[in-house]
N, C-alpha and C positions, 0 to 999 in steps of 0.2 A: 497495471494495478489500478484499474478504475473502480470507483465505489459502486456497489450494487446493493440489492435489497434483501438477500438471504444468504445464509452461510453456504449453501450448495453452489455458490458462485454468484448469488444474487443479493444477499443481505449483509453487506459489510459496512454500510454507512451509518448504522446506529451508534450512538455515543454511549460510553461507559460511565456510570456514576462513580464518584470518588468522595472521600470523606470530607466533612464540613468543618471539622475541628482543627485547631492548630494552624490556622491559615492567616498569617499576619504579613505585614509588609517587611519582608526580610529577604536575605539571599541564602539559598539553601544549596550546599555542595552535593553533587551527585557523583558517586564513585562507582567503579566497576565497569559496566558496559560503557558509560559515558566518560570514563577517565575521571578527572576532577574538574567540574565546571560549576559556575554559579548562575542560578536562574532566579530573577526577582519574582516574587509572587504577588498577586493583586490583593486589594483590601478584602477583608472577610465578608463584608456585606455584598460585594460584587460576586464573590464566589458562591455564596448561598443562593443567590438568584440563578446563577448559571447551573449549579449542581441540581437544583430543583427541576429545571427544564430538562436536563440530561436524564434524570431519573424517570421523567415522564416518557422519554423515548424508549426505555426498557430495552437496552442493547442486547444483542444475541448472546453475549457472554453470560448474561444473567437469566437466560431463558430457562424456566423450570426451577430456578433457585428459590429457596424460602427467604422470607424477610430477614431472618437471622443470618443467613449466608451473605446477603447483601451488606448487612451492617458489619459483618466480620471483614469483608473485603474493604469497605470504606475505612475501617479502623486501621488497616494495614497500608493503604495507599497514601502517597503524598503528592498533592497537586503542585505543579510548577508551570510557568510560562517561559518561553524562550524567544529570542529574537530571530530575525531572518538570517539564514546562512549559518545558524548555530550547529556545530558538530555534536550530534547526539550519541552516535555509536562509532567506535573506532575499530578498524580491522585488526585482528589478531590480539585483541585484548580479552582477558578472562572475564566472563560475565559475573557481575555481582548483583545487578538489578535487571528488571524487565520493565519496558516502557509501554504504556497504553496511550495511543494518540487520540486525544479528545477533540481537538479542533485544529484545522490547518492541513498542510501537505508536507510530506517529507520525501526527498529523493533517496532511493535505495540503490546503492552501486557496489561494485567490487573491482579490484585491480588485478589484472593478469600478471603473469610472471615477468613479462617484458615491460610492465609499468603502464599499460594502457587501461583506461578506465571504461567500464561497461555499466551503463545505467540499466538496472534490472527492472525498475518501475518506480511508480510514485505511490506512497502510502497515503491513505485518506483517513478521515475521522472514523474511529471504530476499529482500526487495525492495531495489532500488537507488534511492536518492534523488538527485534532480537529474540524472537520466540525459540527458534531452533537451537541457538547457542545456550539460551537459558535452560532448556530441557536437557540437552546433552551435557552441558558443563564444559564443552570445548570452546576454544577461543573463537571470537566472532569472525565469520567469513565476509561480513558485509560492512559497509560504511553508510551511515544515515545522517543526512544534513537537512535541516529545515529549509523549505523553499520560501516560506513567509513566516511571520510571527505565528507561533502555534502554542497550544496548551497540551500538556501531557500529564499523566499520573504515573508514578513509578513505585514499584514494590521491590524490596530486597528479594533476591532470587530464592533463598531458602524459605522465606515467608510465602512466596508464590507457590513453590512446590508443595509445601505443607497444606496450603489452602486447597490445592487440587486433590490431595488425598482425603481431605475432609468432605469435599463436595463433588461427588462423581459427575453431576451434570456439567460442571465446568471442565472436567477432564475430557468428556466427550466432545465438547466444543473445541478444545485445544487439539484433539486428534484430527478433527475435520479441518482445522486451520492448517495443520502440518501437511495434510494430504493435498490441500489446495495449493500450498506453497510448492510441493514437489511437482504438481501438475504444471504450474507456471514456469518453473525452471526447465522442465522437459520441453515445453513449447519454445522457450527461448533458445535452448540448445539445438532444437530442430532447425530453427531459423539460421543460427550461426554456423552449425556444422554441416547441414545438408543443403543449404541454399547458397549458390555462388554469386549471382549478380546482385547489385544494389537494388535493381528494380524488383527482383523476386523477394529479396529480404524485406523491403519496405512494404510490398503487397502482403506478405505473410504477417508482418507486424500489425498492419491495419486490420487484417482479418481477425487477429488475436483480440484486438480492441473491440471489434464488432461484436464479439460474443457477449460482451457485457455492456454494449451500448443500448440505446433506446430504439426499438424497431417499430416502423409503421409499414403500411402496405407498399408505400412507394420507395422508402429508403431507410438507412440506418443512421442514427445520430450519434456522434462520438464527441465527447468534450475534447477540445484541441487546445491545450495550454502549454505543451512543451515547445521549446524553441527548436529550430532546425538543427542546431548543434547538439541538443539533448537527444533528439530523435536519432541523430548519427551515432551517439554513444550507445543507443539501444541495440544497434545492429552492426556495430563495428565499421562504420563508414565515415565520411567527412561531411561537414555542413554544406559545402558546395554541391556535392553529389546529391544530397537530400533535396536541396532547393531545385536542382535541375529535374530530378525524378518527380517531385511533386508537381512541378509545372507541366511535365509530360502527362501525368495522370489527370490533371485538370483539363488539359487540351483534349484528352480522349474521353472526357466525361466519366472517368472512373471514380473521381472524388470531386466534391465541391466544398469550398471553405467560405463560411459566413461568420465573421467575427471569431468567437472562441468555440465554434462548433464546426466539425467536419462531417459532411454527409457522403455516404456511400450509396449511390443509386442501385447498384447491382453487386451483391456479394459473389455470385457465381462468375461474373465477368472479372472481378478482381482476383478470384481464385485461379483463373487461367494464368494471370501474370505471376502468381505465386508458385506455379507449377503444381497446383493441387487439382485433382479431378473435380470439376464443377458440380458433379453429382454427389460428391462426398459430403458427409455431415460435419466435417471438421471445421467448416466456416459457418455453421448454423448457430443460432443463438444458444446461450447456455440454458439448461432446463428451467422453465418457469419464466423466461424473459418475455 
């Protein structure tokens, strides 16, 4: 779930505006998706500066919306900030709210029947948390935990659904978001269900990240902020196996790591290890990258 620049797989990094009123130093309970939790909110003056900057970004959710639609959304949304490791969404809880991630990163995971946790990805600023559950009304299938202190805005589920009915451009965006979510889940199922070795699974995961990385003539640049244990949770492996396999990939010049960036010199070469035809377009950049 890396941030990108367009809704067709590229622009998910824009920030969403939220309302500027009723923003005082207090603790606000969030119920429904979040269970019952308390999030301290920052001073009003700080938020006004922050909200102004976010409005200038003109997030994809508001593309094509009228000024009155934006004001309507702002009047419904409540801004909060939460600490690192804060549990934002609980599995199997009925949704009452929907969360918009304004700043920070959130781990999205789910638990298998035998209790093993799988990390589905990391949500970044501009993404909507708990969308599928909010639309369907079914209990949440995911767990969302803040990686670092982050800022979010939440709406009551019914207010959000009513807003979509009033403003069709927002509904089209949500349909695209749900389609992208299905595509990501299909990719992860392909890795877990059709790939047997840790080497092939890791190569497939890196190729998945490559699609939304930054591409130059020589190599692909991927933000590399997950721990080896978290990468293991992505593909159903162990931290030790990931460490060994990454070392092998480095020795064979399949990947290079510099600080918080991972470089892939040749996607076709990595595709061979993933068991993918190097001539296939499955490892090519997403459209417009």
